[in-house]
C-alpha positions in Angstrom: 26.3 -48.0 -26.4 23.7 -45.3 -27.3 20.0 -46.0 -27.1 18.6 -47.9 -30.0 15.0 -47.0 -29.3 13.1 -47.0 -32.6 9.4 -46.4 -33.2 8.4 -47.7 -36.6 4.9 -46.2 -36.4 5.7 -42.5 -36.2 4.0 -41.9 -39.5 0.3 -41.2 -38.9 -0.5 -42.7 -42.3 0.7 -46.2 -41.1 0.2 -45.9 -37.3 -2.8 -48.0 -36.2 -3.5 -49.6 -39.6 -3.3 -53.3 -40.5 -3.8 -56.6 -38.8 -0.8 -56.0 -36.4 -1.9 -52.5 -35.4 -1.0 -51.9 -31.7 1.4 -54.8 -31.5 4.6 -53.6 -29.9 7.7 -55.6 -30.8 11.5 -55.8 -30.2 14.0 -57.4 -32.5 17.3 -59.1 -31.8 20.3 -56.9 -32.6 21.5 -58.9 -35.6 18.4 -57.8 -37.6 18.7 -54.5 -39.4 16.5 -51.4 -39.0 17.0 -48.6 -41.5 18.9 -45.7 -39.9 19.9 -47.7 -36.8 23.3 -49.4 -36.2 23.4 -53.1 -35.7 25.9 -54.5 -33.1 25.5 -58.3 -33.3 26.5 -58.0 -29.6 29.9 -56.6 -30.4 31.0 -53.0 -29.7 33.8 -53.4 -32.3 31.2 -54.3 -35.0 28.9 -51.5 -33.8 31.7 -48.9 -34.1 33.0 -50.2 -37.4 29.6 -50.0 -39.2 27.3 -47.1 -39.9 23.5 -47.0 -39.6 21.7 -49.5 -41.8 20.5 -48.4 -45.2 17.5 -50.8 -45.3 15.2 -52.5 -42.8 15.3 -56.3 -42.9 12.5 -57.7 -45.1 11.1 -59.9 -42.2 10.7 -56.7 -40.1 9.5 -54.5 -42.9 6.6 -56.9 -43.5 5.6 -56.5 -39.8 5.9 -52.7 -40.0 3.8 -52.6 -43.2 1.1 -54.6 -41.4 1.0 -52.0 -38.5 3.4 -53.4 -35.9 5.5 -50.9 -33.9 9.1 -51.8 -33.5 10.2 -50.3 -30.2 13.9 -51.3 -30.2 16.5 -54.0 -30.3 17.5 -56.6 -27.7 20.9 -57.7 -26.5 22.6 -60.8 -27.8 25.8 -62.7 -27.2 28.6 -61.4 -29.5 28.4 -62.9 -33.0 25.9 -65.6 -31.9 28.3 -67.3 -29.5 27.0 -69.4 -26.6 28.0 -67.3 -23.5 28.0 -68.3 -19.9 26.1 -66.0 -17.5 27.7 -62.6 -17.2 30.5 -63.4 -19.7 28.9 -61.3 -22.3 31.9 -59.7 -24.0 31.3 -56.0 -24.6 28.0 -55.7 -22.8 26.5 -57.0 -19.5 24.2 -60.0 -19.9 20.6 -58.9 -19.6 18.7 -59.5 -16.4 15.1 -60.7 -16.0 13.8 -59.0 -12.8 11.0 -61.6 -12.6 13.3 -64.6 -12.8 15.3 -66.6 -10.2 18.6 -64.7 -10.1 20.4 -68.0 -9.4 19.4 -69.4 -12.9 21.8 -68.9 -15.7 20.9 -66.3 -18.4 23.5 -67.7 -20.8 22.8 -68.4 -24.4 22.4 -66.4 -27.6 19.0 -64.8 -27.0 18.5 -63.9 -23.3 17.9 -60.3 -24.3 14.7 -61.3 -26.1 13.7 -63.7 -23.3 14.3 -61.1 -20.6 12.4 -58.4 -22.5 9.3 -60.4 -23.3 9.0 -61.7 -19.7 9.9 -58.5 -17.9 8.0 -55.7 -19.6 4.2 -55.6 -20.1 4.7 -53.0 -22.8 6.3 -55.7 -25.1 3.9 -57.9 -27.0 6.3 -59.9 -29.1 10.0 -60.2 -30.0 11.7 -61.3 -33.2 14.8 -63.4 -32.8 16.9 -65.8 -34.8 18.2 -69.3 -34.3 21.9 -68.9 -35.2 23.3 -72.4 -34.6 
């Protein structure tokens, strides 16, 4: 899968403005970003759909308030509960700071691994899909 790195604050008119200026965020890959493909954890879904025409409202509000969206996080295919490593089209995300014997199963380990592993991430946006 190609990189989905996306910087929302490239525009100097919006960069650094607003109450969320300087906050670096990731979003779960079932939330749309304009111009970026959404996979919902499925390579088939990713390949069947083009780039999104609109950014999800919940994310656009954050961008408008100055947050920088750095990219998307992995998720289990179509919100399924997945056992560790059994991640369908993509390898389950790893958390280099965690105990490798603990399961990384579930629907949102990409968000959890990212926020705990990288100091450059201030927040993640995820969903409860049960």
